[in-house]
N, C-alpha and C positions, 0 to 999 in steps of 0.2 A: 631420776633422770638427770644427767649432767647437762650443762649448757650446750656442749658440743652436739648432743642428740638433736637439738632444735635448729641446727645450722646446716650449711653445705659441707661440713667436714664428713668425708667418708671413712677416714682413719683419724683417730685422735692425734692432735699435733705432737704430743709427747711420744707417740709411736712412729709417726710419719717422719719426724725430723731427727730423732735420736740416732746417732751413728752407731754402727756395729763393727764387728771384727772385719778387717779388710776394706773398710770404707776408704774411698779415694775422692778427695775434694774435687778433682777434675771431672768426676762422673756426675756431680750434682749440678744441673743446669740452673744458672742464676735467674733464668726466665720462668722456671717451672713453679708449680704450686702444689707440692706434694701433699696428698691427703685431702685436698680441697677441690671440689668440682665446680664451684661457682666462679663467676666473673667479677670484675671490679665492682659493679653496682651491688652484687650480692655480698662481697667482702666488706664494703663500706657499711651496708645495712647490718651485717652480723657484728661488725666491730661496735657499732652504736648500740645494738641490742645487748652486747656483752658487758657494756660499761656498768650498768647497775649491778650485774652479778659480781663483777670484780670489786666494785665499790663496797658492796655488802660483805663480801668475804674479807676484804681488808679491814672493815670495821669490826667484824667478829674477831679477827686475829688480834687487833689492837685492844679490844675490850677484854679479851680473855687474859691478857697480861695486866692491864691497868686495873681491871676490876676483879681479877682472879689471880691465880698463881702459875699460869702457863708460861713456859720458857721458850715457846715456839717463835720462830722468826723465818723470814724468807730472804734469800739473797739472789738477785739477778745480776749475772756477770755478762756484760755486752762487749764483744770484741768485733772489730771490723776494720777494713781499709777505709781511708778517708772517703767521704760522701756516701757511705753505704746506708745511712739513714738512722744513726744513733739518736740524733736530735729529734727526729720524728717519733721515735719510740718513746722518748721521754715526754714529749708534748701530748701525743694522742693516746698513749696507753697509760703510762705512769701518772700523767697529768690529770687523769680522770678520777683519781681517788683522793681522799682527804690528805693534804700534805703533811699534817702532824703525825701521820703514821708511816711516813717515808723518810728514809735517810739516803741522800745522794752523795756519792763521792766520785769526783772526776780526777783521775790521776794523770798528772802532767810529768814533765821532766823532774826527776828527783832533786830535792834541795841538798845543800851540803850536809845538813843534819841527817837527812834520810840516807844519804850515801855512806854515812859513818856507821850505819846499822845494817843488819842483814836485810835483803830486799823485801822480806815479808813483814818487817817491823811496821812500816806505814800502813800496810794492808790490814794487819791485826787491829790497828787503832780505828779503822773505819767500818768494822763489822757492825751489822745492825743489832740493836738491843732487842730484848724480848718484845714481841708484839709488833715489830717494825718490818716493813719491806725495805730492804737495802738494795741500792742500785749502784753497780760499779760501771761508770762510763770509762772504758778501758780498765785495766786492772793489773794484777801481778803478772799476767801473761805478757805484758809489754817487756818484761825483763827477760823473757826467753824468745821474743820475736825481734824487737829492735836490737836487743843485746846480741842476738845471733847474726842478724843481717848486717848490722853495722860493726860487728866485732868489737863491741864495747867491753866484753869480758872474755876471758879465755874459754875455749871449748869445754874444758873439764868442769868449769864453773856452771856453764849452761847445762851440762849433763846432771850436775848435783841438783840444780834447781828443779828439774822435772820431778825428781823423787821428793824434794822438799815440798813442792806444791801438792803432790798427792797426799803426803803425810799431813800437811796443813789442812787440806780440805776434808780429810777424814776426821780430823780433830774438830773442825768447825761443825760438821754434820753431827758429830757425837754430842755437841752442846745443844742440839735442837734447832739448828739453822739449816733449813732445807735449801740446797743450792741448785739454781737453774742457770746453766751456762749456754750462751748462744753466740754463734758466729754469724754475722750478717754477711752473706756471700754475694758480692757484686761482681759483675764482669768488668774486665779492663776497658772495654768499649763504653759501657754504661758510665763508668767513672769519668772518662773523658768528656762525655756528654754533659754530666753534671758539673764538672769543673768549668766547662765552657759557659754553661748557663750562669755560673757565679761571676764570670768575667763580663758577660754581656749585660748584667743588671747592676746598676749602681747600688741598689739597695741590698745586693748580695756580696758586694766587694769585701765587706767586713768578715765574711765567712771564708774568703779565699786566702790561702797561705802559699806563697811561692814555694815553700818547702814540700808541699804536696806533690809537686812535679818531680822533685828530687827523689821522693819515696816511690813515686810511680815508676821511675826508671829501674827500680829494684823489684818490680812486680813479681818476676819469676822466683826471686830469692825469698820474697815474703810468702808466696804460695807454698814453697818448700818448707819454710819455717812453720807455717800454719799446719801443714800436713803432719809434721813431726809432733807438734803440740797435740793435735787430735789423736795421734797414735799413742802418745806417751801419757796423756793426762785425762782420758775419758775413762772414768771409773764407775763402779756400781753406785757409789753414793754421790758422785758428781759427774754425770755423763755430759758429753757435748751434744748440742743440737745445732745442726748447720741449716740456716734459713736462707733460701734463695731470696735475694734482696733487690733484684732489678725492678720488681713490682712493689712499690712502697706499701700499697694497701695490703698486700699479702703478708709482708714482713711484720707489719703492725698487728694484723689479725693473729698471726702465728704466735707472737710474743704474748699477746693477751691470752690466747689459748693455753700456752704453757704455764703462765702464772695461775690461771684458773684451775688447771689440773693439779699443780702443786698445792694450791690452797685447799682443794678438795681432799687431797690426800692428808694434809695436816688436820683438816676437819675441826677448826676452832669452834668452841662452844661459848654461848653467852654466859657470863658469870652469874651464879645464883646470888640473889639479893642477901645481904648479911643483916637484913632488918625484916620485921614482920610487915609484909606488904598490905595486908588487910587493915592492920592497926594504923598504918600511915595513910591509907585511903580515908579512914574515918576521921583522923586528925585533920587532914586537908579539908574534908567536907565541912568540918565544924569551924574551920579558921575564918 
């Protein structure tokens, strides 16, 4: 029995949130909770109950590499508009596992050195090693989102990048890195509420960036760019999952569920001891 069977999920999150042919971003209500019939209290409880499951699976993944010869790894790609809850995912979901088994990469504006290479050069360097859960806080998709909305590169280069991303992710998956791509889908009104909350609280001013309003003014352009990304780069080996994010508790629970599902598919095994266990028990008892 999987962990989902013991919760309020009526449809596994990997099925409820994975996009299919003809998916329209505008049809996914940011307030909704696809596949989940519980309320906030249920979701909070299920997230807490799922923590030891995720922690245990992550430990097995790590041990299978460190103590064995497994090449498996997991990569979580998180894309979203500002205030959609990426930080909460990192704290409440990824933060619940052993940090030595996690590799976090937050991609900001490219440096001069990075701009001198292909856009995937800096991404390749941050892929998780065997046994690790890698997390991309934003990712190579910024190069076809901001790049398109702000016209930072020619349209023909944007077109090339869609295919380059698909080829890159197919290669990554072929190396044993399972990819989980999520878009946290927040509504424009909810974003305004969250930005206002940051302005109203002095302890949140550090999280506010005046540039967020500049990007907000391009909301429709970003939604169009995201739609194209979903259309062009959701593949069999690296499908997109669109998570309604107006309800923070649901978004966190959904990401946890997607990671658990991916780890269950990897099914990492504890490495077999390379020593005689009974002999070592006898030696220890006699010491």
